[in-house]
One Martini backbone bead per residue (centre of mass of N, CA, C, O) as a GRO file, in nm:
protein
  109
    1MET     BB    1  -1.053   2.993  -0.907
    2ASP     BB    2  -0.753   3.081  -0.954
    3MET     BB    3  -0.479   3.024  -1.154
    4SER     BB    4  -0.258   3.000  -0.934
    5LYS     BB    5  -0.402   2.778  -0.770
    6MET     BB    6  -0.430   2.578  -0.999
    7TRP     BB    7  -0.127   2.550  -1.056
    8GLU     BB    8  -0.049   2.456  -0.772
    9LEU     BB    9  -0.224   2.198  -0.774
   10MET     BB   10  -0.085   2.067  -1.018
   11LYS     BB   11   0.197   2.053  -0.892
   12LEU     BB   12   0.115   1.878  -0.649
   13GLN     BB   13   0.010   1.641  -0.815
   14GLN     BB   14   0.276   1.581  -0.961
   15GLU     BB   15   0.439   1.527  -0.704
   16ALA     BB   16   0.264   1.295  -0.599
   17MET     BB   17   0.314   1.110  -0.846
   18LYS     BB   18   0.620   1.090  -0.812
   19ILE     BB   19   0.616   0.965  -0.529
   20LYS     BB   20   0.446   0.722  -0.599
   21LYS     BB   21   0.654   0.598  -0.794
   22GLU     BB   22   0.884   0.572  -0.591
   23LEU     BB   23   0.727   0.384  -0.395
   24GLU     BB   24   0.682   0.148  -0.593
   25ASN     BB   25   1.021   0.114  -0.614
   26THR     BB   26   1.011   0.047  -0.309
   27ILE     BB   27   1.180  -0.214  -0.124
   28ILE     BB   28   1.081  -0.413   0.159
   29GLU     BB   29   1.229  -0.642   0.383
   30ALA     BB   30   1.096  -0.918   0.584
   31GLU     BB   31   1.217  -1.142   0.850
   32VAL     BB   32   1.073  -1.462   0.986
   33ASN     BB   33   1.168  -1.771   1.014
   34GLY     BB   34   1.194  -1.768   0.674
   35LEU     BB   35   0.990  -1.539   0.634
   36VAL     BB   36   0.939  -1.341   0.339
   37ILE     BB   37   0.852  -0.993   0.301
   38SER     BB   38   0.754  -0.782   0.029
   39VAL     BB   39   0.742  -0.422   0.035
   40ASN     BB   40   0.619  -0.140  -0.072
   41GLY     BB   41   0.586   0.209  -0.034
   42GLU     BB   42   0.253   0.148  -0.056
   43MET     BB   43   0.189  -0.116   0.115
   44LYS     BB   44   0.252  -0.353  -0.091
   45VAL     BB   45   0.259  -0.680  -0.152
   46ASP     BB   46   0.485  -0.859  -0.367
   47LYS     BB   47   0.614  -1.088  -0.164
   48VAL     BB   48   0.614  -1.440  -0.068
   49ASP     BB   49   0.868  -1.634   0.128
   50PHE     BB   50   0.984  -1.954   0.194
   51GLU     BB   51   1.318  -2.020   0.265
   52THR     BB   52   1.220  -2.227   0.478
   53LYS     BB   53   1.101  -2.515   0.686
   54ASP     BB   54   1.093  -2.422   0.991
   55LEU     BB   55   0.799  -2.317   1.035
   56ILE     BB   56   0.690  -2.568   0.828
   57PRO     BB   57   0.722  -2.874   0.851
   58GLY     BB   58   0.651  -3.063   0.556
   59LEU     BB   59   0.603  -2.869   0.333
   60SER     BB   60   0.489  -2.855   0.039
   61GLU     BB   61   0.530  -2.699  -0.255
   62SER     BB   62   0.225  -2.645  -0.315
   63ALA     BB   63   0.149  -2.545  -0.031
   64GLN     BB   64   0.350  -2.312  -0.022
   65LYS     BB   65   0.241  -2.151  -0.264
   66ALA     BB   66  -0.048  -2.121  -0.153
   67LEU     BB   67   0.034  -1.973   0.109
   68GLU     BB   68   0.180  -1.734  -0.016
   69GLU     BB   69  -0.067  -1.632  -0.176
   70ALA     BB   70  -0.263  -1.598   0.062
   71ILE     BB   71  -0.097  -1.392   0.217
   72LEU     BB   72  -0.079  -1.177  -0.003
   73GLN     BB   73  -0.386  -1.135  -0.044
   74ALA     BB   74  -0.471  -1.075   0.253
   75VAL     BB   75  -0.290  -0.833   0.308
   76ASN     BB   76  -0.384  -0.655   0.068
   77LYS     BB   77  -0.684  -0.651   0.143
   78GLY     BB   78  -0.651  -0.528   0.428
   79THR     BB   79  -0.498  -0.272   0.344
   80LYS     BB   80  -0.709  -0.155   0.152
   81LYS     BB   81  -0.935  -0.130   0.361
   82ALA     BB   82  -0.783   0.053   0.558
   83GLN     BB   83  -0.745   0.287   0.352
   84GLU     BB   84  -1.045   0.339   0.304
   85VAL     BB   85  -1.118   0.412   0.593
   86ALA     BB   86  -0.915   0.642   0.625
   87ALA     BB   87  -1.021   0.815   0.388
   88GLU     BB   88  -1.303   0.863   0.498
   89LYS     BB   89  -1.213   1.003   0.760
   90MET     BB   90  -1.045   1.229   0.625
   91GLN     BB   91  -1.272   1.352   0.460
   92TRP     BB   92  -1.441   1.439   0.698
   93VAL     BB   93  -1.233   1.622   0.831
   94MET     BB   94  -1.187   1.808   0.585
   95SER     BB   95  -1.480   1.903   0.561
   96GLN     BB   96  -1.480   2.039   0.848
   97MET     BB   97  -1.238   2.239   0.732
   98GLY     BB   98  -1.324   2.308   0.419
   99LEU     BB   99  -1.192   2.049   0.260
  100ASN     BB  100  -1.306   1.949  -0.054
  101ILE     BB  101  -1.181   1.646  -0.130
  102PRO     BB  102  -1.170   1.423  -0.352
  103ALA     BB  103  -1.170   1.119  -0.417
  104GLY     BB  104  -0.824   1.018  -0.473
  105TRP     BB  105  -0.640   1.285  -0.382
  106LEU     BB  106  -0.508   1.113  -0.166
  107PRO     BB  107  -0.220   0.992  -0.106
  108GLY     BB  108  -0.266   0.648  -0.048
  109MET     BB  109  -0.611   0.650  -0.063
   0.00000   0.00000   0.00000
């Protein structure tokens, strides 16, 4: 690989890292029936919050916190697994195209 292509790849990697950082700091909130989920731009759930008791009446404070944590963990675990599966499939497609990109080099994968 010549130096100009290497330099170009380094610049692209730096740009990808910059975008990754911006996405980490982007927060999107979605609310349904008093359940609010905050997701960052990398599709990682940052916070789960039952703002009202309308969805599950009579839910104790400790049960609410446990449920919020369980939702957060389960969604993030599922999302991470989905991203791993997608990355594996994309790596296979790219290798078929002659683009042998090492694992971890695809932003968000």
